[in-house]
C-alpha positions in Angstrom: 8.6 19.5 -6.0 11.7 21.8 -6.6 13.9 19.5 -4.5 12.7 16.5 -6.5 13.4 18.2 -9.8 17.0 19.0 -8.8 17.6 15.2 -8.6 16.8 14.8 -12.3 19.3 15.2 -15.0 17.7 17.0 -17.9 14.6 18.8 -19.1 13.0 15.6 -20.6 13.4 13.7 -17.3 12.0 16.7 -15.4 8.9 16.9 -17.6 8.4 13.1 -17.5 8.7 13.1 -13.7 6.3 16.1 -13.4 3.8 14.2 -15.6 4.2 11.1 -13.4 3.7 13.2 -10.3 0.5 14.9 -11.6 -0.9 11.5 -12.8 -0.4 9.7 -9.5 -0.3 12.3 -6.7 -4.0 11.9 -5.8 -3.9 8.1 -5.8 -0.7 8.2 -3.7 -2.3 10.5 -1.2 -5.3 8.2 -0.9 -3.1 5.2 -0.3 -1.1 7.0 2.3 -4.2 8.3 4.0 -5.8 4.9 4.2 -2.7 3.6 6.1 -2.0 6.7 8.3 -5.5 8.1 8.7 -4.0 11.6 9.1 -3.8 14.3 6.4 -0.4 15.8 7.3 1.2 12.4 7.7 -0.2 11.2 4.4 1.2 14.3 2.7 4.6 13.6 4.3 4.4 10.0 3.0 3.6 11.2 -0.5 6.5 13.6 -0.5 8.9 11.0 0.8 7.7 8.5 -1.8 8.1 10.9 -4.7 11.5 12.0 -3.5 12.5 8.3 -3.5 11.0 8.0 -7.0 12.9 11.0 -8.2 16.1 9.4 -7.0 15.4 6.2 -8.9 13.7 7.8 -11.9 16.0 6.2 -14.4 14.5 2.9 -13.4 10.9 4.0 -12.8 10.7 6.0 -15.9 11.7 3.0 -18.0 8.9 0.7 -16.7 5.8 0.0 -18.6 2.6 1.7 -17.3 1.4 -1.3 -15.2 4.8 -1.9 -13.5 5.2 1.8 -13.0 1.9 2.0 -11.3 2.8 -1.0 -9.1 6.2 0.5 -8.2 4.6 3.8 -7.2 1.9 2.1 -5.1 4.5 0.0 -3.3 6.8 3.1 -2.8 3.9 5.1 -1.3 2.9 2.2 0.9 6.4 1.7 2.2 6.8 5.4 2.8 3.6 5.4 4.9 4.7 2.3 6.8 8.1 3.9 7.5 6.3 6.8 9.1 4.4 4.3 11.3 7.7 2.6 12.2 9.4 5.8 13.1 7.0 6.0 16.1 4.7 8.8 14.8 1.9 6.2 15.0 1.6 2.5 15.7 0.0 0.2 13.2 -2.3 -1.2 16.0 -3.8 2.3 16.3 -4.8 2.5 12.6 -8.5 2.4 12.1 -9.4 0.1 9.2 -12.2 1.6 7.0 -15.3 -0.6 6.6 -14.5 -1.3 3.0 -10.7 -1.6 3.2 -10.4 -5.4 3.3 -14.0 -6.3 2.8 -14.9 -6.0 -0.9 -18.4 -7.6 -0.6 -21.0 -4.9 -0.1 -23.5 -7.5 1.1 -21.7 -8.3 4.4 -23.7 -7.1 7.4 -22.4 -4.2 9.4 -22.1 -6.4 12.5 -20.0 -8.9 10.5 -17.8 -6.1 9.1 -16.9 -5.1 12.7 -15.9 -8.6 13.5 -13.9 -8.9 10.3 -12.1 -5.6 11.1 -11.3 -6.8 14.6 -9.9 -10.1 13.3 -7.8 -8.1 10.7 -6.3 -6.1 13.6 -5.3 -9.4 15.3 -3.3 -10.6 12.2 0.4 -9.9 12.1 1.6 -7.0 10.0 2.9 -9.3 7.2 -0.6 -10.9 6.8 -2.3 -7.5 6.8 0.1 -6.2 4.3 -0.3 -9.0 1.8 -4.1 -8.9 2.1 -4.0 -5.1 1.6 -1.8 -5.4 -1.5 -4.0 -8.1 -3.0 -7.5 -7.0 -2.1 -7.4 -3.3 -1.4 -4.9 -2.3 -4.1 -5.8 -5.2 -6.4 -2.2 -6.0 -7.2 -1.3 -9.3 -8.9 1.2 -11.8 -7.5 3.9 -10.4 -9.9 3.5 -6.9 -8.5 3.2 -8.1 -4.9 6.4 -10.2 -5.4 8.2 -7.2 -6.8 7.0 -5.0 -3.9 8.0 -7.4 -1.2 11.1 -8.7 -2.9 9.9 -12.3 -3.0 9.0 -14.8 -5.7 5.5 -15.0 -7.2 5.2 -18.5 -5.6 6.1 -17.0 -2.2 3.5 -14.3 -2.7 0.8 -17.0 -3.5 1.8 -19.0 -0.4 1.9 -16.0 1.9 -1.5 -14.9 0.7 -2.9 -18.4 1.1 -1.5 -18.6 4.7 -2.8 -15.1 5.6 -6.3 -16.0 4.3 -6.2 -19.2 6.3 -5.2 -17.4 9.5 -8.0 -14.8 8.9 -10.5 -17.6 8.3 -9.4 -19.3 11.6 -9.9 -16.1 13.5 -13.3 -15.6 11.9 -14.3 -19.1 12.8 -13.3 -18.6 16.4 -15.6 -15.6 16.5 -18.4 -17.6 15.0 -18.4 -16.1 11.5 -18.5 -18.4 8.5 
């Protein structure tokens, strides 16, 4: 935290950043942990994310609460994925939690296992957009901002990812 504070200009910015950090640190850790499935790596991702947020705090601090939240979620998600890309872990080794992509509590355990397996078979881009939409409950505007694409592109990518997941499920005999 002291290193992050050194990046900020004045006392007001420092107190606003500290407030932001305290408000979102637990959620940020939870997001990073769901991606990395490792305590130490999740803490590293949170630290990396908040260091990045401190560097761009003039932008982040000026956003409304909803956009600020989305920006933080995306920053933490990207920090965790960067750790994966650096070779510390591979995305294929990540264990998806039973409820990560499956919001319906009524789905049988057997079906959940097949769904998880089909999720693993999707490309990273498909898993990412499904995660942003259904696990983090982001809207297309926030997804578009996070991925640097238009809202229409977000809608189309989500539609295609859902279609590919459906095809995989149908091949496995699930409806």
